[in-house]
C-alpha positions in Angstrom: 10.5 14.2 2.1 7.1 13.1 2.3 6.4 9.4 3.2 3.3 7.9 2.7 2.4 4.0 4.0 0.1 2.0 2.2 -1.7 -0.9 3.8 -4.7 -3.2 3.0 -7.6 -4.4 4.7 -6.4 -7.9 4.1 -4.1 -9.5 1.7 -4.6 -9.6 -2.2 -6.9 -6.3 -2.3 -4.8 -4.5 -4.5 -2.1 -2.7 -2.4 0.9 -3.2 -5.0 -1.2 -1.7 -8.0 -2.5 1.1 -5.7 1.1 1.8 -4.7 1.9 1.8 -8.4 -0.7 4.1 -9.1 0.2 6.7 -6.5 3.8 6.6 -7.9 2.8 7.2 -11.3 0.4 10.0 -10.1 3.5 11.8 -8.3 5.7 11.3 -11.3 3.4 12.8 -13.7 3.9 15.9 -11.5 7.4 15.6 -12.0 8.2 14.7 -8.4 10.9 12.3 -7.3 9.8 9.0 -5.9 11.1 6.2 -3.9 9.3 2.6 -3.1 9.9 0.5 -0.2 8.8 -2.9 0.6 10.3 -3.8 4.0 9.4 -7.4 3.8 8.5 -9.5 0.7 7.3 -13.0 1.2 6.4 -16.0 -1.1 9.3 -15.0 -3.6 12.6 -16.7 -4.0 15.9 -14.9 -4.4 16.2 -13.6 -7.9 12.5 -13.9 -8.6 10.5 -10.5 -9.2 8.4 -9.4 -6.4 5.9 -6.4 -5.8 8.7 -3.8 -6.4 9.4 -5.3 -9.9 5.7 -5.1 -10.7 5.8 -1.4 -9.6 8.8 -0.8 -11.6 7.1 -2.4 -14.6 4.1 -0.2 -14.2 5.4 2.9 -13.6 9.0 3.1 -14.6 10.1 4.1 -10.9 13.7 3.2 -10.6 14.4 3.8 -6.9 13.3 0.6 -5.1 14.5 -0.8 -1.8 13.5 -4.1 -0.2 14.9 -5.1 3.3 14.2 -8.6 3.5 12.7 -11.6 1.5 11.4 -14.7 2.7 10.4 -17.6 0.5 7.1 -18.9 2.3 3.9 -16.8 1.2 3.1 -16.3 5.1 3.1 -12.9 7.5 7.0 -11.8 7.3 7.8 -12.8 11.0 6.4 -16.2 10.6 8.2 -16.8 7.2 11.4 -15.5 8.7 11.3 -18.2 11.7 10.3 -20.9 9.3 13.3 -20.1 6.9 15.7 -19.4 9.7 16.3 -15.9 8.8 16.5 -12.8 10.9 13.3 -11.1 11.3 13.0 -7.3 10.3 13.3 -4.7 13.4 11.5 -1.7 13.8 14.8 0.2 14.2 16.6 -0.8 11.0 13.3 -0.7 8.8 12.9 3.2 10.0 16.7 3.7 9.4 16.3 2.2 6.0 13.3 4.7 5.0 14.9 7.7 6.3 17.8 7.0 4.1 15.5 7.5 1.3 15.0 11.4 2.3 16.5 12.8 -1.1 13.0 11.4 -2.8 10.4 13.8 -2.7 7.9 11.1 -1.9 8.6 7.8 -0.4 6.1 5.1 -0.5 6.1 2.2 1.9 3.8 -0.9 0.9 3.2 -3.3 3.9 2.3 -7.0 3.9 -1.2 -8.0 4.1 -3.2 -6.0 6.7 -2.2 -3.3 9.4 -1.6 -5.5 12.1 0.4 -8.4 10.1 3.7 -8.6 12.1 6.6 -7.6 9.5 9.1 -8.5 12.2 9.0 -7.3 15.7 6.5 -4.5 14.5 3.6 -3.9 12.5 2.9 -1.5 9.7 0.9 0.5 12.5 4.0 0.7 14.7 6.1 1.9 11.5 3.8 4.7 10.9 3.6 6.1 14.5 7.4 5.9 14.6 7.8 7.6 11.1 4.9 10.0 12.0 3.3 9.3 8.5 0.2 8.8 7.1 -1.6 5.6 6.0 -3.4 4.9 2.9 -5.9 2.2 3.3 -6.5 -0.3 0.4 -10.2 -1.9 0.4 -12.0 -4.8 -1.4 -15.2 -3.7 -3.0 -17.5 -6.4 -2.0 -19.1 -8.0 1.0 -17.2 -8.1 4.2 -15.2 -4.7 3.1 -17.3 -2.4 5.4 -16.4 -4.3 8.6 -12.8 -4.8 7.5 -12.4 -1.4 6.3 -13.8 0.2 9.6 -11.7 -2.0 12.0 -8.7 -0.9 10.1 -9.5 2.9 10.1 -10.6 2.5 13.8 -7.0 1.1 14.5 -5.5 4.0 12.9 -7.5 6.7 14.7 -6.9 4.8 18.1 -3.3 5.0 17.7 -3.3 8.7 16.6 -2.1 7.8 13.1 -3.8 9.9 10.1 -5.5 8.0 7.7 -4.7 9.5 4.0 -8.0 8.1 2.7 -9.4 4.7 1.4 -9.0 3.4 -2.2 -10.8 0.3 -3.5 -8.1 -1.4 -4.9 -9.9 -3.5 -7.7 -13.4 -1.9 -8.9 -15.1 -4.4 -11.0 -16.1 -3.6 -14.5 -19.6 -4.8 -13.7 -20.1 -4.0 -9.9 -22.8 -5.9 -8.2 -25.3 -4.3 -5.6 -22.9 -4.9 -2.7 -20.1 -3.0 -4.4 -22.1 -0.3 -5.6 -23.6 0.3 -2.0 -20.1 -0.2 -0.5 -18.6 2.7 -2.5 -21.5 4.9 -0.8 -21.3 3.3 2.4 -17.3 3.2 3.1 -17.0 7.0 3.9 -20.0 6.9 6.0 -19.2 4.0 8.4 -15.4 4.9 8.7 -15.5 8.6 8.6 -12.8 8.6 6.1 -12.9 10.0 2.6 -13.2 7.2 -0.3 -10.4 8.9 -2.6 -10.1 6.6 -5.3 -10.7 3.4 -7.2 -8.5 1.3 -9.3 -10.2 -0.5 -12.2 -9.8 -4.6 -12.0 -7.2 -5.9 -14.0 -5.2 -2.5 -14.4 -2.1 -4.2 -13.0 -2.0 -6.4 -16.3 -1.9 -3.0 -18.2 1.5 -1.9 -20.0 3.3 1.3 -18.5 1.7 3.8 -21.0 -1.8 3.0 -20.5 -1.2 2.6 -16.8 0.5 5.8 -16.0 -1.8 7.8 -18.4 -5.1 6.5 -16.5 -3.5 6.5 -12.8 -4.7 10.3 -12.4 -8.0 9.5 -13.2 -8.5 6.7 -10.7 -8.1 9.4 -7.6 -10.5 12.0 -6.7 -9.0 15.5 -8.3 -8.5 17.1 -4.9 -6.6 14.1 -3.5 -2.8 14.3 -3.2 -0.2 12.0 -1.8 1.7 15.1 -0.4 -1.5 16.6 1.4 
């Protein structure tokens, strides 16, 4: 089993769509894929969350969510406000390793790398699983700082970064976005391995899965 964690440099940078794109890429190679979202926030019971969106875009059927909280906050804060149990690192690791029969297990975090999912962060989870982390970054101003902070935190913790992906590449990029595409690998020391076009999350499954391979560098693989 290969495990790949997906984090963002902040919230709303395109983690879910990038996770779906990686799933589509692996499935197109004939690999079995499972997707885990340990803590979903801002969604009421019975409402579709991030996993439902990934299912819609890719057709992946093996998905698991360990906890759900109604307030759109960090999972640990949302759990306390709702009077619900917080996730623990131990139970999350156990739940993810139970997906070992899938050839690729994708784990989508909440917000950024150091957001508390319970008594742990996605960085803690990556260390415990000995798994690499794919970083999803914004295209515009501020992304150099946010992305370098994230990749430095991974490096300091001894966690391998599987690359940086721009989660929403504009149809008409401005000067900052064009420069950032060049500067991101320079300041982070990490390869920019892909860029997903803005709005791709609204596409239908056929169009999304057909295009996904073209959003990543030809030599990049989630299994590397």
